OpenMM code with the backbone's topology and positions (N, CA, C; nanometers):
from openmm import Vec3, app, unit

residues = "MET PRO SER ILE LEU GLY ALA ALA LEU LEU ALA ALA ALA LEU THR ALA ALA PRO THR ALA SER ALA ALA PRO THR SER ALA ALA ALA PRO VAL PRO GLY TYR ARG PRO VAL GLU VAL GLY THR LEU CYS GLY ASP SER SER SER ALA VAL ALA MET ASN ASP ARG GLY ASP VAL VAL GLY ARG ALA GLN ALA ALA ASP GLY THR TYR ARG GLY PHE LEU TRP ARG HIS GLY ARG MET THR ASP LEU ALA ALA PHE THR PRO THR ASP VAL ASN ASP ARG GLY ARG ILE VAL GLY TYR PRO THR ASP GLY SER GLY GLY".split()
positions = [
    Vec3(15.3024, -3.1455, 6.1107),
    Vec3(15.3882, -3.2049, 6.0107),
    Vec3(15.5075, -3.1137, 5.9867),
    Vec3(15.6287, -3.1610, 6.0084),
    Vec3(15.7461, -3.0766, 5.9952),
    Vec3(15.7634, -3.0210, 5.8555),
    Vec3(15.7272, -3.0953, 5.7507),
    Vec3(15.7493, -3.0469, 5.6151),
    Vec3(15.6591, -2.9282, 5.5833),
    Vec3(15.5387, -2.9248, 5.6347),
    Vec3(15.4503, -2.8104, 5.6129),
    Vec3(15.5038, -2.6894, 5.6883),
    Vec3(15.5542, -2.7109, 5.8087),
    Vec3(15.6128, -2.6012, 5.8848),
    Vec3(15.7331, -2.5445, 5.8110),
    Vec3(15.8167, -2.6309, 5.7569),
    Vec3(15.9326, -2.5851, 5.6809),
    Vec3(15.8909, -2.5042, 5.5605),
    Vec3(15.7872, -2.5489, 5.4894),
    Vec3(15.7379, -2.4752, 5.3735),
    Vec3(15.6815, -2.3406, 5.4152),
    Vec3(15.6126, -2.3381, 5.5275),
    Vec3(15.5555, -2.2116, 5.5750),
    Vec3(15.6654, -2.1145, 5.6135),
    Vec3(15.7713, -2.1641, 5.6768),
    Vec3(15.8802, -2.0760, 5.7155),
    Vec3(15.9558, -2.0250, 5.5943),
    Vec3(15.9743, -2.1099, 5.4913),
    Vec3(16.0381, -2.0637, 5.3687),
    Vec3(15.9521, -1.9590, 5.3008),
    Vec3(15.8238, -1.9831, 5.2945),
    Vec3(15.7334, -1.8850, 5.2345),
    Vec3(15.7351, -1.7554, 5.3136),
    Vec3(15.7464, -1.7665, 5.4453),
    Vec3(15.7519, -1.6458, 5.5283),
    Vec3(15.8754, -1.5646, 5.4961),
    Vec3(15.9844, -1.6313, 5.4703),
    Vec3(16.1069, -1.5599, 5.4379),
    Vec3(16.0973, -1.4914, 5.3033),
    Vec3(16.0090, -1.5418, 5.2167),
    Vec3(15.9954, -1.4862, 5.0824),
    Vec3(15.8800, -1.3882, 5.0681),
    Vec3(15.7859, -1.3874, 5.1605),
    Vec3(15.6632, -1.3099, 5.1442),
    Vec3(15.6754, -1.1734, 5.2107),
    Vec3(15.6791, -1.0689, 5.1309),
    Vec3(15.6950, -0.9332, 5.1840),
    Vec3(15.5598, -0.8748, 5.2218),
    Vec3(15.5569, -0.8093, 5.3360),
    Vec3(15.4375, -0.7375, 5.3805),
    Vec3(15.4768, -0.6528, 5.5003),
    Vec3(15.4110, -0.5402, 5.5222),
    Vec3(15.4442, -0.4574, 5.6379),
    Vec3(15.4192, -0.5310, 5.7684),
    Vec3(15.5103, -0.5175, 5.8637),
    Vec3(15.4933, -0.5853, 5.9920),
    Vec3(15.4015, -0.5085, 6.0850),
    Vec3(15.3729, -0.3827, 6.0562),
    Vec3(15.2890, -0.3027, 6.1448),
    Vec3(15.1466, -0.3556, 6.1515),
    Vec3(15.1012, -0.4252, 6.0466),
    Vec3(14.9627, -0.4701, 6.0426),
    Vec3(14.9409, -0.6069, 6.1058),
    Vec3(15.0479, -0.6804, 6.1338),
    Vec3(15.0291, -0.8145, 6.1879),
    Vec3(15.1395, -0.8480, 6.2868),
    Vec3(15.1034, -0.9183, 6.3919),
    Vec3(15.2014, -0.9644, 6.4895),
    Vec3(15.2701, -1.0884, 6.4343),
    Vec3(15.3937, -1.1120, 6.4707),
    Vec3(15.4619, -1.2313, 6.4234),
    Vec3(15.3919, -1.3570, 6.4735),
    Vec3(15.3926, -1.4633, 6.3905),
    Vec3(15.3244, -1.5864, 6.4278),
    Vec3(15.4208, -1.6969, 6.4652),
    Vec3(15.5500, -1.6679, 6.4750),
    Vec3(15.6450, -1.7700, 6.5147),
    Vec3(15.7272, -1.7194, 6.6325),
    Vec3(15.8007, -1.8103, 6.6959),
    Vec3(15.8817, -1.7743, 6.8108),
    Vec3(16.0072, -1.6984, 6.7688),
    Vec3(16.0491, -1.7120, 6.6439),
    Vec3(16.1679, -1.6425, 6.5959),
    Vec3(16.1403, -1.4929, 6.5861),
    Vec3(16.2461, -1.4152, 6.6014),
    Vec3(16.2318, -1.2698, 6.5905),
    Vec3(16.1913, -1.2339, 6.4479),
    Vec3(16.0923, -1.1461, 6.4315),
    Vec3(16.0474, -1.1100, 6.2969),
    Vec3(16.1525, -1.0270, 6.2239),
    Vec3(16.1559, -1.0420, 6.0931),
    Vec3(16.2435, -0.9627, 6.0089),
    Vec3(16.1650, -0.8389, 5.9685),
    Vec3(16.2196, -0.7186, 5.9909),
    Vec3(16.1459, -0.5963, 5.9563),
    Vec3(16.1034, -0.5971, 5.8092),
    Vec3(15.9760, -0.5645, 5.7857),
    Vec3(15.9237, -0.5591, 5.6496),
    Vec3(15.8672, -0.6900, 5.5984),
    Vec3(15.8707, -0.7968, 5.6794),
    Vec3(15.8216, -0.9271, 5.6354),
    Vec3(15.7311, -0.9864, 5.7411),
    Vec3(15.6392, -1.0715, 5.6965),
    Vec3(15.5557, -1.1453, 5.7902),
    Vec3(15.5376, -1.2868, 5.7381),
    Vec3(15.5267, -1.3845, 5.8263),
    Vec3(15.5106, -1.5229, 5.7822),
    Vec3(15.3708, -1.5467, 5.7261),
    Vec3(15.3658, -1.6251, 5.6193),
    Vec3(15.2393, -1.6617, 5.5567),
    Vec3(15.2479, -1.8089, 5.5181),
    Vec3(15.1498, -1.8859, 5.5592),
    Vec3(15.1457, -2.0264, 5.5196),
    Vec3(15.0756, -2.0367, 5.3855),
    Vec3(15.1450, -2.0899, 5.2854),
    Vec3(15.0851, -2.1011, 5.1526),
    Vec3(15.0072, -2.2303, 5.1356),
    Vec3(15.0313, -2.3315, 5.2184),
    Vec3(14.9575, -2.4572, 5.2105),
    Vec3(15.0190, -2.5544, 5.1114),
    Vec3(14.9396, -2.6537, 5.0714),
    Vec3(14.9840, -2.7559, 4.9763),
    Vec3(14.8710, -2.7804, 4.8769),
    Vec3(14.8918, -2.8772, 4.7903),
    Vec3(14.7875, -2.9214, 4.6966),
    Vec3(14.7283, -3.0523, 4.7483),
    Vec3(14.6906, -3.0541, 4.8753),
    Vec3(14.6331, -3.1689, 4.9463),
    Vec3(14.7354, -3.2756, 4.9805),
    Vec3(14.8650, -3.2433, 4.9714),
    Vec3(14.9708, -3.3357, 5.0093),
    Vec3(15.0306, -3.2954, 5.1427),
    Vec3(15.1527, -3.3433, 5.1675),
    Vec3(15.2179, -3.3188, 5.2954),
    Vec3(15.3175, -3.2040, 5.2962),
    Vec3(15.3633, -3.1574, 5.1797),
    Vec3(15.4675, -3.0555, 5.1813),
    Vec3(15.4605, -2.9637, 5.0599),
    Vec3(15.5260, -2.8509, 5.0735),
    Vec3(15.5422, -2.7575, 4.9625),
    Vec3(15.6695, -2.6785, 4.9857),
    Vec3(15.7233, -2.6216, 4.8788),
    Vec3(15.8418, -2.5373, 4.8934),
    Vec3(15.8338, -2.4234, 4.7932),
    Vec3(15.8585, -2.3050, 4.8432),
    Vec3(15.8599, -2.1857, 4.7595),
    Vec3(15.9987, -2.1696, 4.6996),
    Vec3(16.0055, -2.1234, 4.5740),
    Vec3(16.1355, -2.1021, 4.5108),
    Vec3(16.1583, -1.9565, 4.4717),
    Vec3(16.0523, -1.8788, 4.4536),
    Vec3(16.0695, -1.7393, 4.4134),
    Vec3(15.9466, -1.6580, 4.4509),
    Vec3(15.9681, -1.5267, 4.4620),
    Vec3(15.8598, -1.4338, 4.4912),
    Vec3(15.8890, -1.3025, 4.4207),
    Vec3(15.7834, -1.2346, 4.3741),
    Vec3(15.8026, -1.1039, 4.3120),
    Vec3(15.7650, -0.9932, 4.4103),
    Vec3(15.7788, -0.8686, 4.3666),
    Vec3(15.7494, -0.7546, 4.4542),
    Vec3(15.6011, -0.7401, 4.4866),
    Vec3(15.5135, -0.8066, 4.4119),
    Vec3(15.3691, -0.8005, 4.4382),
    Vec3(15.3246, -0.9054, 4.5397),
    Vec3(15.4163, -0.9936, 4.5799),
    Vec3(15.3818, -1.0972, 4.6770),
    Vec3(15.3414, -1.2291, 4.6155),
    Vec3(15.3481, -1.2431, 4.4823),
    Vec3(15.3217, -1.3719, 4.4181),
    Vec3(15.4358, -1.4671, 4.4528),
    Vec3(15.4012, -1.5915, 4.4863),
    Vec3(15.5004, -1.6927, 4.5220),
    Vec3(15.4825, -1.8107, 4.4286),
    Vec3(15.5942, -1.8663, 4.3782),
    Vec3(15.5896, -1.9871, 4.2966),
    Vec3(15.6762, -2.0931, 4.3614),
    Vec3(15.6427, -2.2188, 4.3343),
    Vec3(15.7192, -2.3290, 4.3900),
    Vec3(15.6586, -2.4615, 4.3516),
    Vec3(15.6869, -2.5634, 4.4332),
    Vec3(15.6339, -2.6977, 4.4096),
    Vec3(15.5630, -2.7446, 4.5352),
    Vec3(15.4540, -2.8173, 4.5158),
    Vec3(15.3768, -2.8697, 4.6279),
    Vec3(15.3363, -3.0128, 4.5983),
    Vec3(15.3226, -3.0907, 4.7047),
    Vec3(15.2815, -3.2291, 4.6898),
    Vec3(15.1301, -3.2362, 4.6757),
    Vec3(15.0854, -3.3152, 4.5790),
    Vec3(14.9425, -3.3390, 4.5590),
    Vec3(14.8986, -3.4596, 4.6425),
    Vec3(14.7697, -3.4841, 4.6469),
    Vec3(14.7149, -3.5945, 4.7260),
    Vec3(14.7686, -3.7302, 4.6815),
    Vec3(14.8023, -3.7447, 4.5522),
    Vec3(14.8535, -3.8726, 4.5019),
    Vec3(15.0040, -3.8897, 4.5249),
    Vec3(15.0683, -3.7926, 4.5920),
    Vec3(15.2098, -3.8021, 4.6236),
    Vec3(15.3027, -3.7373, 4.5219),
    Vec3(15.2502, -3.6983, 4.4065),
    Vec3(15.3339, -3.6329, 4.3059),
    Vec3(15.3535, -3.4855, 4.3423),
    Vec3(15.4587, -3.4286, 4.2894),
    Vec3(15.4850, -3.2857, 4.3109),
    Vec3(15.4471, -3.2088, 4.1857),
    Vec3(15.3817, -3.0955, 4.2076),
    Vec3(15.3327, -3.0126, 4.0983),
    Vec3(15.3698, -2.8683, 4.1263),
    Vec3(15.3836, -2.7910, 4.0200),
    Vec3(15.4137, -2.6495, 4.0368),
    Vec3(15.2919, -2.5751, 4.0895),
    Vec3(15.3173, -2.4634, 4.1595),
    Vec3(15.2061, -2.3815, 4.2059),
    Vec3(15.2398, -2.2341, 4.1947),
    Vec3(15.1346, -2.1555, 4.1872),
    Vec3(15.1409, -2.0105, 4.1992),
    Vec3(15.0527, -1.9741, 4.3161),
    Vec3(15.1062, -1.8992, 4.4120),
    Vec3(15.0277, -1.8504, 4.5251),
    Vec3(15.0134, -1.6998, 4.5073),
    Vec3(14.8889, -1.6554, 4.4923),
    Vec3(14.8610, -1.5135, 4.4684),
    Vec3(14.7355, -1.4746, 4.5454),
    Vec3(14.7416, -1.3648, 4.6178),
    Vec3(14.6268, -1.3114, 4.6924),
    Vec3(14.5642, -1.4171, 4.7835),
    Vec3(14.6489, -1.4987, 4.8469),
    Vec3(14.6005, -1.5965, 4.9427),
    Vec3(14.5446, -1.7237, 4.8830),
    Vec3(14.5639, -1.7439, 4.7535),
    Vec3(14.5076, -1.8619, 4.6868),
    Vec3(14.6153, -1.9351, 4.6078),
    Vec3(14.6238, -2.0668, 4.6259),
    Vec3(14.7209, -2.1484, 4.5534),
    Vec3(14.6575, -2.2033, 4.4263),
    Vec3(14.7275, -2.1845, 4.3142),
    Vec3(14.6833, -2.2364, 4.1846),
    Vec3(14.7786, -2.3468, 4.1409),
    Vec3(14.7224, -2.4616, 4.1027),
    Vec3(14.7988, -2.5772, 4.0573),
    Vec3(14.8489, -2.5497, 3.9152),
    Vec3(14.9806, -2.5585, 3.8938),
    Vec3(15.0396, -2.5400, 3.7611),
    Vec3(15.0686, -2.6743, 3.6945),
    Vec3(15.0175, -2.7812, 3.7504),
    Vec3(15.0281, -2.9169, 3.6958),
    Vec3(15.1738, -2.9600, 3.6827),
    Vec3(15.2077, -3.0243, 3.5709),
    Vec3(15.3416, -3.0805, 3.5506),
    Vec3(15.4367, -2.9727, 3.4988),
    Vec3(15.4497, -2.8662, 3.5759),
    Vec3(15.5364, -2.7541, 3.5410),
    Vec3(15.6097, -2.7130, 3.6680),
    Vec3(15.7408, -2.7012, 3.6586),
    Vec3(15.8198, -2.6587, 3.7740),
    Vec3(15.8628, -2.5147, 3.7535),
    Vec3(15.8044, -2.4221, 3.8278),
    Vec3(15.8426, -2.2818, 3.8139),
    Vec3(15.9782, -2.2555, 3.8782),
    Vec3(16.0533, -2.1636, 3.8173),
    Vec3(16.1823, -2.1255, 3.8736),
    Vec3(16.1864, -1.9782, 3.9127),
    Vec3(16.0944, -1.8971, 3.8588),
    Vec3(16.0920, -1.7555, 3.8940),
    Vec3(15.9594, -1.6946, 3.8488),
    Vec3(15.9283, -1.5774, 3.9036),
    Vec3(15.8090, -1.5018, 3.8650),
    Vec3(15.8488, -1.3545, 3.8653),
    Vec3(15.8139, -1.2821, 3.7561),
    Vec3(15.8514, -1.1410, 3.7528),
    Vec3(15.7396, -1.0544, 3.8100),
    Vec3(15.7619, -0.9237, 3.8149),
    Vec3(15.6645, -0.8332, 3.8769),
    Vec3(15.5377, -0.8159, 3.7939),
    Vec3(15.5353, -0.8647, 3.6720),
    Vec3(15.4128, -0.8654, 3.5918),
    Vec3(15.3345, -0.9957, 3.6114),
    Vec3(15.3899, -1.0878, 3.6899),
    Vec3(15.3227, -1.2142, 3.7170),
    Vec3(15.3544, -1.3233, 3.6173),
    Vec3(15.4498, -1.3005, 3.5289),
    Vec3(15.4881, -1.4023, 3.4304),
    Vec3(15.5823, -1.5015, 3.4969),
    Vec3(15.5512, -1.6294, 3.4780),
    Vec3(15.6238, -1.7374, 3.5440),
    Vec3(15.7127, -1.8072, 3.4432),
    Vec3(15.8372, -1.8340, 3.4825),
    Vec3(15.9275, -1.9126, 3.3995),
    Vec3(15.9603, -2.0403, 3.4733),
    Vec3(15.9914, -2.1444, 3.3963),
    Vec3(16.0225, -2.2734, 3.4540),
    Vec3(16.0363, -2.3763, 3.3445),
    Vec3(16.0113, -2.5013, 3.3785),
    Vec3(16.0244, -2.6090, 3.2803),
    Vec3(15.9190, -2.7167, 3.3056),
    Vec3(15.8803, -2.7874, 3.1985),
    Vec3(15.7812, -2.8949, 3.2129),
    Vec3(15.8438, -3.0164, 3.2784),
    Vec3(15.7655, -3.0860, 3.3588),
    Vec3(15.8137, -3.2081, 3.4233),
    Vec3(15.7324, -3.3296, 3.3793),
    Vec3(15.6654, -3.3166, 3.2661),
    Vec3(15.5828, -3.4264, 3.2164),
    Vec3(15.6531, -3.5093, 3.1099),
    Vec3(15.7828, -3.4830, 3.0870),
    Vec3(15.8578, -3.5592, 2.9877),
    Vec3(15.8469, -3.5033, 2.8474),
    Vec3(15.7774, -3.3908, 2.8285),
    Vec3(15.7612, -3.3352, 2.6951),
    Vec3(15.8886, -3.2703, 2.6446),
    Vec3(15.9764, -3.2286, 2.7370),
    Vec3(16.1044, -3.1713, 2.6989),
    Vec3(16.0965, -3.0325, 2.6389),
    Vec3(15.9783, -2.9751, 2.6292),
    Vec3(15.9678, -2.8438, 2.5647),
    Vec3(15.9365, -2.7331, 2.6585),
] * unit.nanometer
topology = app.Topology()
chain = topology.addChain("A")
for resn in residues:
    res = topology.addResidue(resn, chain)
    for name in ("N", "CA", "C"):
        topology.addAtom(name, app.Element.getBySymbol(name[0]), res)
């Protein structure tokens, strides 16, 4: 699925890790200090990362099985569903900022 590949490549561009411990997993030349990581989805077809902190936490939006998009936090290899919340950034303490997408306006 092209959309999952696109999400994985975006996440790879955002996910910092030493390259000495892993060989590159794509045909493109690796960027020193980074390695590609597939963050997955929430049982849908696509996801997109929007921000990453120095600890490797990634936030973004992913498609759920019902076709809706939901916010996510990817930390230590595990994706957490943030429900009707669209994250815009995550700081080095792991605090996520964003906005609700459930119509609450708050």
